C-alpha positions as CSV (number, residue, x, y, z in Angstrom):
1,V,110.6,94.7,95.9
2,Q,108.0,92.8,93.9
3,L,104.3,92.5,94.4
4,V,102.4,90.1,92.1
5,E,98.6,90.0,92.2
6,S,96.6,87.2,90.8
7,G,93.1,85.6,90.9
8,G,91.0,88.1,89.2
9,G,88.4,87.4,86.5
10,L,84.9,87.9,85.3
11,V,82.2,86.9,87.7
12,Q,78.4,87.3,87.9
13,P,76.8,89.4,90.7
14,G,76.7,87.3,93.9
15,G,79.7,85.3,92.9
16,S,83.1,84.9,94.6
17,L,86.8,85.4,93.8
18,R,89.9,84.8,95.8
19,L,92.8,87.2,95.1
20,S,96.4,86.4,96.1
21,C,99.4,88.6,96.3
22,A,102.9,87.2,96.3
23,A,105.4,89.6,97.9
24,S,109.2,89.5,97.7
25,G,112.2,91.8,98.3
26,F,111.3,93.1,101.7
27,A,110.6,91.9,105.3
28,F,107.0,91.0,104.6
29,S,106.1,89.8,108.1
30,T,107.0,93.2,109.6
31,Y,104.6,95.2,107.4
32,D,100.9,95.9,107.7
33,M,99.5,95.0,104.3
34,S,96.5,96.2,102.4
35,W,94.4,95.5,99.3
36,Y,93.5,98.5,97.2
37,R,91.3,98.8,94.1
38,Q,90.9,101.3,91.3
39,A,87.5,101.4,89.6
40,P,87.3,102.8,86.0
41,G,87.6,106.6,86.1
42,K,88.2,106.7,89.8
43,E,91.1,107.1,92.2
44,R,92.7,104.1,93.9
45,E,91.0,103.3,97.2
46,L,91.9,101.3,100.3
47,V,89.7,98.2,100.6
48,A,91.1,96.1,103.4
49,S,94.1,96.0,105.7
50,I,95.8,93.4,108.0
51,T,98.4,94.2,110.7
52,S,101.8,92.5,110.8
53,G,101.6,91.1,114.2
54,S,98.2,90.2,115.5
55,G,96.6,90.1,112.1
56,T,93.9,92.6,113.0
57,T,91.8,93.4,110.0
58,K,90.0,96.5,108.8
59,Y,87.7,97.0,105.9
60,V,86.1,99.9,104.0
61,D,82.4,100.0,104.9
62,S,81.3,99.0,101.4
63,V,82.9,95.5,101.7
64,K,82.4,94.7,105.3
65,G,80.8,91.3,105.8
66,R,81.7,90.3,102.2
67,F,85.5,90.5,101.9
68,T,88.1,88.8,104.1
69,I,91.8,89.6,104.2
70,S,94.3,87.2,105.5
71,R,98.1,86.6,105.3
72,D,100.6,83.8,105.4
73,N,103.9,85.2,106.7
74,A,105.7,81.9,106.0
75,K,104.8,82.2,102.3
76,N,104.9,86.0,102.0
77,T,101.4,86.1,100.7
78,V,98.3,88.2,101.4
79,V,94.9,87.0,100.3
80,L,91.6,88.7,99.7
81,Q,88.5,86.4,99.7
82,M,85.6,88.3,98.0
83,N,82.1,87.0,98.4
84,S,78.7,88.4,97.3
85,L,80.4,90.4,94.6
86,Q,78.5,93.4,93.2
87,P,79.1,95.4,90.0
88,E,80.5,98.2,92.1
89,D,83.3,95.9,93.1
90,T,84.7,96.0,89.5
91,G,88.2,97.4,89.2
92,V,91.8,96.5,89.3
93,Y,93.0,95.2,92.7
94,Y,96.4,95.8,94.0
95,C,98.3,94.9,97.2
96,N,100.8,97.1,99.0
97,K,101.9,98.1,102.4
98,R,99.4,100.0,104.5
99,W,101.4,102.9,105.8
100,G,104.0,105.4,104.4
101,V,105.4,105.7,100.9
102,Q,104.1,102.8,98.9
103,F,106.3,100.1,97.4
104,P,106.3,100.1,93.5
105,W,102.9,99.0,92.5
106,G,102.4,95.6,90.8
107,Q,100.4,95.1,87.7
108,G,97.2,94.4,89.7
109,T,94.5,91.9,88.9
110,Q,91.3,92.8,87.1
111,V,88.0,92.0,88.7
112,T,84.9,92.4,86.6
113,V,81.4,91.8,88.1
114,S,78.8,91.7,85.4
115,S,75.9,89.6,84.3
């Protein structure tokens, strides 16, 4: 199993970033997938999820209306579009399956929101 996150960077408050996760080594289309983030000094938290079948999405309250999760099962990718970014969105973002024992974590992608 391999999860490779990309797309992070430094952005000013109010800006946007598009994160991508390339998955391999498992039946991607059969798994609900999620994006997680870990802010400095804090535990990793669930940010957004998308189901395997219907593509139903869920978000933590703090990102609702600003972030959009999507997936492309043909390309084994899951994307997180982040708009109206705020300093509190700063952290390392990871993708992984939503339920059960997590796959080995990737290296994550750093998102820094600062003026």
